[in-house]
N, C-alpha and C positions, 0 to 999 in steps of 0.2 A: 582119425591120426595112426600112423603106422604103427602095426603090432610090436615092433623092436623100439620103439620111444620109451621111454620111463616117463611116468604118469603118478602123482603122488594126491591121493586123497586123505584131507584132514579130518580127522573125526574129533570133532570138540565133545567132552564127556564132563560129569562131574561127580566122582565118586561116592557123593552122599544125595544123589539124585534117586528118588525111588522108580523113577520112568527110565532112567539110563539102565538100572538092574532090572525092570522088568522088561526091556526090547534086549537086554544082552543074549537071548540064543537066537532071535533074529539076525542081531549083530553077527554072531559067532557063524551062521547057515549062510549068511550075506558075503562074509570072508572067504568062504568056501570056494564062490564062484567068480569072484574076482579074477581079471586077466593076471598072469602072472608079471607084466609089465605096472601093476600098480602098485605102490609102495603107499602104506597107510603110516601117516604121521600122527600121535596122538595130542589132542592138544586140553592138556588140564585148566578146568573153568569152576566156575560155581557162581550161583547166585546171594548163596546165604552168608553174610558177616561172620568172620571169624571173630568169636569171643567166648568169655569164660564163664559166662550168666548162665544159669539156670535156664531151660526152655519154658516158657510161659504154658501154664495147662490148656489155653485156647488152641496153641501150635501145635503142641502134642496130640490134643484131639483131632485137630486138622489131618495132621500127618497119618495117625492109625487111620483116618477113614480113606485117605490118599492110599494106603497100602490096601486096604482092603478092596476099592476100586483096581487097583491094578492087578490083584490077585483074581477077581472077577473076570475082567478082559484080557488077561495076558498069561493067567495061572502063577503067576512068580509067586514063590513064599516069601516071608519076612521073618525072620527071628527076631524078639521085643530080647535084647539083652539091659537087664536092669542095673543101672551103676556105671555100666561101662562104657568109657571116654572113647571115643574116636575122634580124630580130627582128619577133615579134608588134606589130602595127598599123604596121610599116615598111617591107612589103614594095614594092617596085618596081612601080606602076603598070603599067609595059609587062610587067610576067613575070603580072601578076594580072587586068589589065582592069578592075576595079573597087576 
């Protein structure tokens, strides 16, 4: 590809995905090294169905185990906020940056 042609990199992510957050520092570093002719398009997605039901205890325990694994493997820290309801696509910008 010629250096003056524009290319698009589609970045599919889920703001509620622990692994997406765990790899965020890697993504930021990668972006620093992308050629100028690459435009990044963010595509919001997610696997979890949106609902108002409390998360079952077994799912909470599984997610906490996942957070511990991500912390061990990637060094990412997660803050557990009890009672804070955050919906996919509606995360406060002061908490997530983007």
